[in-house]
N, C-alpha and C positions, 0 to 999 in steps of 0.2 A: 451253713447253707451250701447246697450242692450246686456246682456249676454244670453247664451243659456238657463239658468235656468229661466230667466224672460219671455222667449217666451213660448207660449202655446203649449202643446202637441196635436197632431192631428192624428186620425186614421180613416180609412174607413174600414168597416166590411162588409162581405158578409152575405147572409141570414142565414148561420150557425154560425155567429158571429166570424168568423176567419178574422184576419187582411189581407187586400189585398193591402193596402197602408198606410204609416205612415211617420211622420217626425222624425228626430233624437231626438228632444226634448221629444217626447212621450217615446222613449226608455230610455232616460236619467232620466226622472221623475219616470218611473216604475221600473227601474233597481237600483236606489239609494239604498245603497252606492256603489254598483258595478259600475265600469266604463263601459259605453256603448260599448267601443271598445273591451271589454273582452267577450262580448256575441257573440258566434259563429253563432247562428241561431236566429236572431231577431224575425222572424215571429213566430217561435215555442215558444220562450220566451213570446212574447206579447199575443199569444193565451192562454197560461197557466195563465198569469197575469190577463187577462180579466176575465177568468172564476173564478179565485181564489180571486181576489181583487175588480174588478169593477162591476161584475154582482151580482145584489141583488137576483133576481130569474128569472127563465126561464122555463115556462111551456106552450108548444104549441106556440100560437101567442103572449102570454103575456111575454114580456121581460122588465125587469126593471134594471137600473143601479144605483149604489150608487150615491148620490148627492155630497159627499165629499170624498176625498182620501188624506191620509197623507203619505208623502214621507220624511222620516227623520223628521226634525223639521218643514217642510213646509206643508202647507195645500193647497189643490187644489180643485177647484170646477169642478165637472165632469158633462158635459152636453152632452146628447145624442140627435141626430136629426135623425128621420126616413126619409129615402130617398125612394120615390116611383117613379118607372120608368114605365110609361105606355106602353113603347115599348116592354118590355120583360115580360113574365109571372114570370120567376125566375130571378129577377134582380141580376146582378153581385154584386152590392153594395147596401146594405139595411140600413146601419146605419153609421152615422159619429159621432165620439166621440171627444170631446174637453176637454182638461185638462188645466184649467187656474189657475194661482197662486192667492191665496186668501189673501188679507190683513186682518189679523185676529183680530187685536185689535185696539181700538180707539186711544191708545197711539201711536202705529206705524203710524197711519194716521196723528195724530197731528205733530209728528216729521217730517214726509214728508212735510206737509204743511208749517212748520216753515222754511224749507230749501229754500222756495221761498219767504220768508219775507212777508207773507200775514197777513193782519190785522185780528183780531178775527172775524169780520163780514164776511170778505172774506173767512176765513176758514170755518165758518158755512155754507156759501153759497156752497162752494165746497163739503163739507161733504154731504149736502142734494142732490147735483147734482150727486154724486157718488151713492147715494141710488136710483137714477133713477127718481127723481122728475122733473117735468116741471118747467119753470120759474114761472108760476102762482101758482103752489103748494108750491114752495120755498117761494114765496112772502107771501102766506097765513101763513105758519109756522113761518116766521120771522116777521110778522106784518109790512111788507113794501110793496111798490107797485112793480108790475112786472117790471116796467122800472128801478127801483132801483136795482133789481136783475140783470137785463141785464147790468147795469152799473158796478156792482160788477164783473160780469163774464168777461166783457171787460177788466177791470183792471187786473184780474187774468190772462187772456190770455196774456197780455203784460208782466207781471212778469214771466210767465212760457214759454214765447216765443212760443206760439201756436196760431192758428187762429180760432179754433172751440171748441165747448163744448166737443166733443169727444177727442180733443187734450188734454184738461185738464184731462179728465178721464184717458187717456193713460199715461200721465206723472205721475199720482198718482199710478195707478194700475200696469202699465207696468214695466219699467226698474228698478224702485226703490224698488219693493216689492219682 
């Protein structure tokens, strides 16, 4: 079962970088250690937090957000997506922000992989998969054939009770981190 802290925070911002929509996880991540239900005006709070903690610089059309954000002892990857709406000149929403929990150390990753009783070669395969490598790239790094990589991934899927490569990534990065 996933906890709220494992879920990514999501915000939609207008052209002035003010939040126009957000999920409760975004408030929880940015408000820590304050309980989100204690925040009276979440939109005002998020607007301040975006400008003070998430915005790297803003000059004219040049907007840059931080790549990482630390909330308590947890580290989050901050991803910004520009949204272009050809229907309107001044789009209601111009940016989507995603705050995803980051698995920070290799030791944490190894501990997670051990929970699924993976062999060392399966662990190595999953670690490379988490880095975003294709089966062909994983095979090259491990000096094995792409078919062997696919066999390792199928075994991992059975052990993790998932049916896709993204399911493996979700089990490692999602609810356990």
